[in-house]
PLY file of the C-alpha trace (Angstrom):
ply
format ascii 1.0
element vertex 74
property float x
property float y
property float z
element edge 73
property int vertex1
property int vertex2
end_header
23.01 18.61 -94.38
23.45 18.76 -98.13
22.86 15.04 -98.54
19.22 15.38 -97.50
18.51 17.36 -100.63
18.52 15.58 -103.98
20.93 16.26 -106.80
17.90 17.20 -108.84
17.10 19.97 -106.32
20.62 21.42 -106.65
20.53 21.11 -110.47
17.24 23.00 -110.58
18.52 25.67 -108.17
21.71 26.11 -110.20
19.60 26.39 -113.37
17.63 29.19 -111.72
20.78 31.16 -110.86
22.23 30.61 -114.31
19.07 31.83 -116.07
18.39 34.74 -113.73
18.52 37.36 -116.53
15.91 35.51 -118.63
13.72 34.79 -115.60
13.88 38.50 -114.63
12.08 39.45 -117.87
9.14 37.20 -117.07
9.08 36.95 -113.25
10.43 40.24 -111.98
10.10 40.53 -108.15
8.18 37.21 -107.96
8.83 33.97 -106.21
9.34 31.06 -108.57
9.52 27.33 -108.04
11.78 25.31 -110.37
11.39 21.68 -111.27
13.17 19.79 -114.10
14.83 23.03 -115.12
11.67 24.92 -115.73
9.45 27.27 -113.72
6.44 25.31 -112.51
4.73 28.18 -110.69
5.25 31.79 -109.57
3.65 34.34 -107.35
4.06 37.14 -104.80
3.76 34.94 -101.74
6.53 32.51 -100.76
4.35 30.07 -98.82
1.73 29.91 -101.60
4.36 29.25 -104.25
5.93 26.55 -102.03
2.55 24.87 -101.47
1.62 25.09 -105.17
4.98 23.57 -106.16
4.36 20.62 -103.82
0.99 19.98 -105.45
2.32 20.28 -109.00
5.55 18.25 -108.58
4.50 15.87 -105.82
7.96 16.48 -104.33
8.63 17.49 -100.77
11.46 19.85 -101.76
11.39 22.11 -104.80
13.80 25.04 -105.13
11.99 28.30 -104.72
13.80 31.55 -105.37
12.98 35.29 -105.47
13.69 36.87 -108.80
15.32 40.05 -107.57
15.39 42.93 -110.03
18.28 44.51 -108.16
16.62 47.87 -107.76
15.81 47.36 -104.09
17.84 49.39 -101.62
18.43 47.89 -98.21
0 1
1 2
2 3
3 4
4 5
5 6
6 7
7 8
8 9
9 10
10 11
11 12
12 13
13 14
14 15
15 16
16 17
17 18
18 19
19 20
20 21
21 22
22 23
23 24
24 25
25 26
26 27
27 28
28 29
29 30
30 31
31 32
32 33
33 34
34 35
35 36
36 37
37 38
38 39
39 40
40 41
41 42
42 43
43 44
44 45
45 46
46 47
47 48
48 49
49 50
50 51
51 52
52 53
53 54
54 55
55 56
56 57
57 58
58 59
59 60
60 61
61 62
62 63
63 64
64 65
65 66
66 67
67 68
68 69
69 70
70 71
71 72
72 73
């Protein structure tokens, strides 16, 4: 249900998608957590980044995304 996630969450997530090219230069192939339209933490492990983001932001939900370089073949 979309209503369970705050507008702030969606804004931060949209910010992440919009700034993908910039983020790629700094966080290639890393997980990043976004809060208040900035990257609050990053790493190679999704669960670690999620936990770290909770500690930093004090929020239950912080958008976490993988900064895909696009070179992966599936």
